[in-house]
C-alpha positions in Angstrom: 93.4 114.8 123.6 90.2 114.6 126.0 90.9 111.6 128.0 89.0 113.0 131.1 88.0 110.6 133.7 85.2 112.9 136.1 84.4 110.1 138.6 86.3 111.5 140.9 84.5 114.7 141.1 81.8 113.7 144.0 84.0 112.7 146.2 86.0 116.3 146.3 82.8 117.9 146.4 82.4 118.9 150.0 85.9 120.3 149.4 84.7 122.3 146.7 82.4 123.9 148.2 84.7 124.6 151.2 86.8 126.5 149.2 84.2 128.3 147.5 82.6 129.1 150.9 86.0 130.7 151.6 85.9 132.8 148.4 82.5 134.0 149.1 83.9 135.4 152.9 86.9 137.2 151.1 84.6 138.7 148.4 82.3 139.3 151.6 84.8 141.6 153.7 86.5 142.9 150.5 88.3 145.6 150.1 90.4 144.2 152.2 93.2 146.0 154.8 95.7 147.6 152.1 98.9 147.2 154.5 97.7 143.5 155.1 97.0 142.5 151.2 100.6 143.9 150.1 102.7 142.1 152.5 100.8 138.8 151.4 100.8 139.3 148.1 104.9 140.5 148.5 105.3 137.2 150.3 103.7 135.2 148.5 105.0 136.0 144.9 108.7 135.4 146.6 106.9 131.8 147.6 105.7 131.2 144.3 108.6 132.4 142.2 111.3 130.4 144.6 108.6 127.2 144.9 108.3 127.1 141.1 112.1 127.2 140.1 112.8 125.2 142.5 110.8 122.5 141.0 112.8 122.5 137.7 115.9 122.5 139.6 116.9 126.2 140.5 119.0 125.7 143.7 118.3 129.4 145.3 116.9 129.2 148.7 113.3 130.5 149.8 115.8 133.6 151.8 118.3 133.9 148.6 115.6 134.3 146.7 113.9 137.5 148.6 117.5 139.1 148.7 117.4 138.4 144.8 114.0 140.3 144.4 113.8 142.2 147.1 117.6 143.5 147.6 118.8 142.9 143.6 121.7 140.8 146.0 124.0 138.3 143.9 124.6 135.5 145.6 127.8 134.1 145.6 127.9 130.3 144.4 124.7 130.7 142.2 124.9 131.1 138.3 123.6 133.9 137.0 121.0 131.7 135.2 119.6 131.1 138.7 119.3 135.0 139.0 117.8 135.7 135.7 115.1 132.8 136.8 114.3 134.3 140.1 114.0 137.9 138.0 112.2 136.7 135.0 109.4 134.9 137.3 108.6 138.0 139.3 108.2 139.5 136.1 106.3 137.2 135.1 103.8 137.0 138.1 103.6 141.2 137.7 102.4 140.7 134.2 99.6 138.4 135.1 98.2 141.0 137.9 98.6 143.3 135.5 96.3 141.4 132.5 93.7 140.0 134.9 90.5 141.0 135.5 86.9 139.7 136.1 86.0 139.4 132.8 89.3 138.0 131.7 89.0 135.3 128.8 92.2 133.3 128.3 94.1 133.6 125.0 97.3 132.2 123.5 99.2 135.5 123.3 99.1 135.7 127.2 100.2 132.4 127.5 103.2 133.4 124.8 103.7 136.4 126.5 104.4 134.9 130.0 106.6 132.5 128.4 109.0 135.0 127.0 109.1 137.0 131.0 110.3 133.3 131.9 113.1 133.1 129.5 114.4 136.3 129.1 117.8 137.0 128.5 117.9 133.1 129.2 117.1 131.6 125.9 116.2 134.7 124.0 116.3 132.2 120.6 113.0 131.0 122.6 111.3 132.5 124.7 108.1 133.3 123.6 107.4 131.3 120.9 106.2 127.6 120.3 108.7 124.6 119.7 109.9 123.8 116.5 110.9 120.2 116.9 110.4 117.4 119.1 111.3 116.7 123.0 111.4 114.3 125.6 110.4 114.8 129.0 112.9 112.8 131.4 110.4 110.7 134.1 107.4 111.3 132.3 105.0 108.1 130.7 104.5 110.2 127.5 106.3 111.5 125.1 104.7 114.9 123.7 102.6 115.2 120.4 104.6 116.2 117.3 105.8 120.2 116.7 103.7 120.5 114.2 100.4 119.9 116.0 101.4 121.7 119.1 99.6 125.2 117.3 96.3 123.6 116.7 96.4 121.7 120.1 97.0 124.8 122.0 94.2 126.5 120.7 92.2 123.4 120.9 92.7 123.5 125.0 92.5 127.8 124.5 88.8 126.9 123.4 88.0 124.0 125.5 88.5 126.1 128.7 86.9 129.9 127.2 83.9 127.1 126.5 84.1 124.7 129.4 81.9 122.1 127.8 81.6 119.8 130.1 80.9 122.6 133.0 83.6 122.3 135.1 84.4 124.8 138.2 86.8 126.8 138.2 89.8 124.8 140.0 88.5 121.6 138.0 89.2 123.5 134.9 92.4 125.3 136.4 93.7 121.3 136.9 92.6 120.1 134.0 94.2 123.2 131.7 97.3 122.7 133.9 98.1 118.8 133.1 96.9 119.7 129.0 99.6 122.0 128.6 102.2 120.2 130.2 101.3 117.3 128.1 101.3 119.8 125.1 104.6 120.7 126.0 104.4 123.5 123.8 108.2 124.8 124.1 111.7 123.6 124.4 112.4 124.9 127.9 110.1 126.6 130.7 107.0 124.9 130.1 106.6 124.0 133.8 106.9 127.4 135.4 104.3 128.9 132.3 102.3 126.8 133.1 102.2 127.0 136.8 101.6 130.6 136.2 99.3 130.2 133.1 96.7 128.2 135.4 96.2 130.8 138.0 94.5 133.0 135.5 91.7 131.0 135.5 91.6 130.8 139.0 92.4 134.6 139.8 89.9 135.6 137.6 87.2 134.6 140.2 88.9 136.1 142.9 90.9 133.5 144.0 94.4 133.8 144.8 96.8 132.1 143.2 97.6 128.4 143.9 100.9 127.8 144.3 102.3 124.2 144.2 105.4 123.9 146.9 108.7 122.5 146.3 108.4 119.5 148.9 105.1 118.3 147.3 107.6 117.9 143.2 107.7 114.2 143.6 104.3 114.0 144.7 103.1 116.7 142.0 105.2 114.6 138.8 103.1 111.4 140.1 100.1 113.1 139.6 100.7 114.6 136.2 101.9 111.0 135.3 98.8 109.8 136.3 96.8 112.6 134.7 98.1 111.3 131.6 95.9 108.1 131.9 93.1 110.3 132.4 93.0 110.0 136.0 92.8 113.7 137.9 91.9 112.7 141.3 95.6 112.9 142.7 96.5 116.6 140.4 93.1 117.8 141.4 93.7 116.8 145.3 96.8 118.5 145.3 95.6 121.7 143.5 92.5 121.7 146.4 95.4 122.0 149.1 97.6 124.5 146.7 94.7 126.6 146.8 93.3 125.9 149.9 96.8 127.1 151.4 97.0 130.9 149.8 93.3 131.3 150.5 93.3 130.3 154.1 96.7 133.1 154.3 94.3 135.5 152.9 91.8 134.6 155.4 94.2 135.7 158.3 93.6 139.7 157.1 90.1 139.0 158.5 89.3 139.1 162.6 87.9 135.5 163.4 87.1 133.4 166.3 89.7 131.4 168.3 88.2 128.1 166.8 89.4 129.8 163.0 93.1 130.1 163.9 95.2 127.5 162.2 97.6 125.6 164.6 99.9 122.5 164.1 98.3 119.4 164.3 100.0 118.4 167.5 99.1 121.2 169.4 95.4 120.5 168.3 95.1 117.1 169.5 96.6 117.2 172.9 94.3 119.4 173.8 91.4 117.7 176.0 88.2 116.5 174.3 89.7 115.8 171.2 89.2 112.8 170.0 91.6 111.6 167.2 95.4 110.9 167.2 97.6 113.3 165.9 98.5 110.6 162.9 94.8 110.4 162.2 94.3 114.2 161.7 97.6 114.5 159.3 96.1 111.0 157.3 92.4 113.4 157.1 94.6 116.5 156.0 96.6 114.7 153.3 93.3 113.6 151.9 92.3 116.3 151.8 89.0 115.3 154.2 89.5 118.0 156.5 90.3 121.8 156.3 93.8 122.0 156.4 97.1 123.2 154.4 100.9 122.5 154.8 103.4 125.0 156.2 107.1 124.1 155.3 106.7 119.5 156.0 104.1 120.1 158.5 99.9 120.5 158.3 98.4 123.0 160.1 94.4 122.9 160.5 91.8 124.3 162.8 89.8 123.3 165.8 86.6 124.1 163.6 87.9 121.6 160.8 88.1 118.7 163.5 85.0 119.5 164.9 82.8 119.6 161.5 84.3 116.5 160.7 83.0 115.0 163.9 79.5 116.7 163.6 79.5 115.4 159.8 80.0 111.7 160.0 77.7 112.0 162.8 75.1 113.2 160.6 75.9 110.5 157.9 75.9 107.7 160.6 72.3 108.7 161.5 71.5 108.9 158.5 72.3 105.5 157.5 
């Protein structure tokens, strides 16, 4: 079960450092303005619900998801199950916020409770219960373990997370927990949504906002999970860092900052005088996680400071050589 290649860690260290530096800025400015945080939290809850459900095939749009959650509207042409999936996911998010605190320790009952909320009124016979038979996952490069092993494997995973024998940082720990829980596949249905909820318990207990895997990254996400099945966590770690940085940046927007820290489209930034890189090159740096950037829809946004920092770091490396 614990086939984990950590050779990628050095490559991601600057990204990890940047995320923890941003977390420190958030912590220094807490409590953040209530009105701003309330709106951000509400908006992220809708995004989280829409993206996680869409990855699993729910056809409600972002706007329709908002209408279901905020206005209680039934969307014509959409199934009752899709409406329940939206409301259930919102209830699961609310439960997550209720149980999380600085001293939180991961428990199997919380994972089961999240799953129970995700499948409530949809699959009541299976909601919150570990599977008792075999399953297969379409498109995956592995077969989930025998049902008789699931309970022990889940306990083993929780013990691994809570003891953290490899001394992983919170982002690495959440990434590996995410994959291993998908691999165990403890439930007949609702595994993906439950995993993407539960892994945020490990981030949010440290003060991070939730990391939201985007629907637009669905193929990249499944490819990363398949690579992790072979012990290679590089792509999944990159995806997790990008998802987390996006929401951290959203929270940071509630704090007054210098204009150079303002997030803009890459096209806008490279069009300004004295920017030495092309839009294609800066986009590549963003996709590879080499600069502070995140996706808004299908487009990458970054800051002037991020590009200037990258230039300074390259010059420093050349001087050291």
